[in-house]
C-alpha positions in Angstrom: 0.0 0.0 0.0 1.0 3.6 -0.5 1.4 4.6 3.2 2.7 2.1 5.7 1.2 2.4 9.1 4.4 3.5 10.7 4.5 6.7 8.6 3.5 10.0 10.3 0.4 11.8 9.1 2.5 14.7 7.9 4.5 12.4 5.7 1.3 10.9 4.4 0.0 14.3 3.5 3.2 15.2 1.7 3.2 11.9 -0.2 -0.4 12.4 -1.3 0.2 16.0 -2.3 3.2 14.9 -4.5 1.0 12.2 -6.1 -1.8 14.6 -6.7 0.6 17.0 -8.5 2.0 14.2 -10.6 -1.4 13.0 -11.7 -2.9 16.5 -12.2 -4.4 16.6 -15.7 -3.8 12.8 -16.3 -6.4 10.7 -18.0 -8.8 9.2 -15.5 -7.7 5.7 -16.6 -4.2 6.5 -15.5 -5.4 7.8 -12.1 -7.6 4.7 -11.7 -4.8 2.4 -12.6 -2.6 4.1 -10.0 -5.3 3.6 -7.3 -5.6 -0.1 -8.2 -1.8 -0.5 -8.2 -1.4 1.0 -4.7 -4.5 -0.3 -3.0 -5.5 -3.5 -4.9 -8.7 -4.9 -3.3 -8.7 -2.3 -0.6 -10.1 0.4 -2.9 -13.7 0.6 -4.1 -15.8 2.9 -6.3 -18.6 4.8 -4.8 -21.3 4.7 -7.5 -24.3 7.0 -7.4 -26.0 6.1 -10.6 -25.1 9.4 -12.3 -22.1 10.2 -14.6 -19.7 8.3 -12.4 -20.7 5.2 -14.2 -17.9 6.2 -16.6 -15.4 5.2 -13.9 -16.7 1.6 -14.2 -16.2 1.8 -18.0 -12.6 2.9 -17.6 -11.9 0.2 -15.0 -13.4 -2.3 -17.4 -11.1 -1.1 -20.2 -8.1 -1.6 -17.8 -9.3 -5.2 -17.2 -9.0 -4.6 -13.5 -11.3 -6.3 -11.0 -13.3 -3.6 -9.2 -15.3 -3.3 -6.1 -18.4 -1.1 -6.4 -20.8 0.2 -3.7 -23.7 2.5 -3.7 -25.7 4.2 -0.9 -29.3 2.9 -1.2 -31.2 5.5 0.8 -34.5 4.0 0.1 -35.6 7.1 -1.6 -33.8 6.9 -5.0 -35.6 7.3 -8.3 -36.9 4.2 -10.0 -34.6 5.0 -13.0 -31.6 4.9 -10.7 -32.4 1.4 -9.5 -32.9 0.3 -13.1 -29.5 1.6 -14.0 -27.9 -0.4 -11.2 -29.2 -3.6 -13.0 -28.0 -2.4 -16.4 -24.5 -1.7 -14.9 -24.3 -5.1 -13.2 -25.2 -6.9 -16.5 -22.8 -4.9 -18.7 -19.8 -5.2 -16.5 -20.4 -8.5 -14.8 -20.2 -7.1 -11.3 -22.4 -6.8 -8.3 -23.1 -3.3 -7.0 -23.0 -3.6 -3.2 -25.9 -1.7 -1.7 -25.3 0.0 1.6 -28.5 0.6 3.7 -29.2 3.0 6.5 -29.8 1.8 10.1 -33.5 0.8 10.4 -34.0 2.0 13.9 -32.5 5.4 13.1 -34.8 5.8 10.0 -37.9 4.8 12.0 -37.0 7.2 14.7 -36.5 10.1 12.3 -39.8 9.5 10.5 -41.8 9.0 13.6 -40.5 12.3 15.1 -40.5 14.5 12.0 -42.3 12.7 9.1 -41.0 11.9 5.7 -40.3 15.4 4.4 -38.9 17.3 7.4 -35.8 18.3 5.4 -37.9 20.9 3.5 -38.2 22.8 6.8 -35.0 22.2 8.7 -32.5 21.2 6.0 -31.2 18.0 4.6 -28.3 17.4 7.0 -30.1 15.1 9.5 -31.7 12.9 6.8 -28.5 12.6 4.7 -26.6 11.9 7.9 -28.7 8.9 8.6 -29.4 7.6 5.1 -26.0 8.3 3.5 -23.2 9.4 5.8 -23.6 6.8 8.5 -23.7 3.8 6.1 -20.7 5.2 4.2 -18.7 5.7 7.4 -19.3 2.1 8.4 -18.3 0.8 5.0 -15.1 2.9 4.6 -13.8 1.3 7.8 -13.3 -1.8 5.7 -11.2 0.0 3.0 -7.9 1.8 2.6 -9.2 4.1 -0.1 -12.3 5.0 -2.1 -12.9 6.4 -5.6 -15.6 9.0 -6.4 -17.0 10.7 -9.5 -16.5 14.2 -8.2 -15.6 17.0 -10.7 -14.4 20.5 -10.0 -17.2 22.0 -12.3 -19.9 20.2 -10.3 -19.9 22.8 -7.5 -17.7 25.8 -7.9 -18.4 26.8 -4.3 -17.0 23.6 -2.7 -15.2 21.5 -5.4 -13.3 24.1 -7.4 -10.0 23.1 -5.6 -10.7 19.3 -5.7 -7.5 17.3 -6.0 -7.3 14.1 -8.0 -6.2 12.3 -4.9 -6.4 13.5 -1.3 -6.4 12.3 2.3 -10.0 12.2 3.5 -10.0 13.7 7.0 -13.7 13.3 7.4 -13.6 9.5 7.6 -11.2 6.8 8.7 -10.2 3.6 6.8 -9.6 0.0 7.7 -8.5 -0.5 11.4 -8.6 3.2 12.0 -6.0 4.0 9.2 -5.8 7.1 7.2 -8.3 7.0 4.3 -7.3 8.1 0.8 -9.9 9.5 -1.6 -9.4 9.3 -5.4 -11.2 11.7 -7.7 -10.2 10.6 -11.3 -12.7 12.9 -13.0 -11.7 16.0 -11.0 -10.1 17.7 -14.0 -12.8 16.7 -16.5 -15.7 18.8 -17.5 -19.3 17.7 -17.8 -19.0 17.9 -21.6 -15.9 15.7 -21.7 -17.6 13.1 -19.4 -20.6 12.9 -21.6 -18.6 12.8 -24.8 -17.0 9.6 -23.4 -20.3 8.2 -22.2 -21.7 8.4 -25.7 -18.5 7.3 -27.4 -18.3 4.1 -25.4 -22.1 3.5 -25.3 -22.0 3.5 -21.5 -25.5 3.0 -19.8 -26.7 6.1 -18.0 -29.6 7.2 -15.9 -32.6 8.0 -18.2 -33.4 11.0 -16.0 -30.6 12.8 -17.7 -32.8 12.9 -20.8 -35.5 14.8 -18.8 -33.3 17.6 -17.7 -31.9 16.1 -14.5 -28.1 16.7 -14.3 -27.1 16.0 -10.7 -29.2 13.1 -9.4 -29.7 12.1 -5.8 -32.8 11.1 -3.8 -36.1 11.7 -5.5 -37.5 14.3 -3.0 -34.3 16.3 -3.2 -33.6 16.3 -7.0 -35.3 18.1 -9.8 -34.6 19.0 -13.4 -32.8 22.2 -14.2 -33.5 24.8 -16.9 -31.1 25.7 -19.7 -28.4 27.9 -18.3 -28.8 26.8 -14.7 -26.0 25.1 -12.9 -26.4 21.4 -12.2 -26.4 21.9 -8.4 -29.4 24.1 -8.7 -31.4 20.9 -9.1 -30.3 19.6 -5.6 -31.8 20.9 -2.4 -33.1 24.0 -4.2 -34.7 25.4 -1.1 -31.3 25.8 0.7 -28.4 28.2 0.3 -25.9 27.3 -2.4 -23.1 27.0 0.2 -24.9 24.1 1.9 -25.2 21.9 -1.1 -23.0 19.1 0.2 -24.6 16.1 1.9 -21.7 15.2 4.2 -20.2 12.5 2.0 -17.6 15.0 0.8 -17.4 17.2 3.8 -13.6 17.4 3.4 -14.3 19.8 0.5 -15.7 22.4 2.8 -13.3 22.0 5.7 -10.2 24.2 6.1 -7.2 22.8 4.4 -5.3 20.2 6.4 -2.1 20.7 4.5 
């Protein structure tokens, strides 16, 4: 692995910073290959059912076995669930679904109902349905791979590195967790050019004006000229449009 356990955190940060600089602007396939070389079966792709399906295509082209997981919040669009099946069939994989804790969900709904986030914000619901299951799963890994891009959210992702230490979570046995963002330098146009070129399956909601796709109650289509994040949590301020999965994007730099 990249960072032996006896290394100090400062040395780990420096090593990751150097790696990020080396891979800046590289093709996502090269970045993925580096992640697989360094972490082998201790790295997995976080698949949301949106454009990050392209990561699975690149991994397939590399002929590398890949672990894939998704956060099944119980409130995804039907089209998203159908895409999971298409992806499994195309790539011969099983998408591992992570589910929220039943007692926590039941408690939230009994206290506040199914749509409390329209009044008091999405943080509590996302914390239960997404962040907590992710936190549990990441403790079995050394690294994870996301489909984040810098142009997805200029407010929180404009400085996104292609590889970084994720200080919001911890990895296997309490180790430092590394996050890989192979699409960080790519634009939405470039991603969609490759999706069409390779015939990659995609969420059919994209054909109906949905760009950034999450849970059904919190996602809507955007109008021409609107930024994609305007279709997420549209009742909240723009600087709050992170669900907690990528909280490191809005934390002060640790470097």
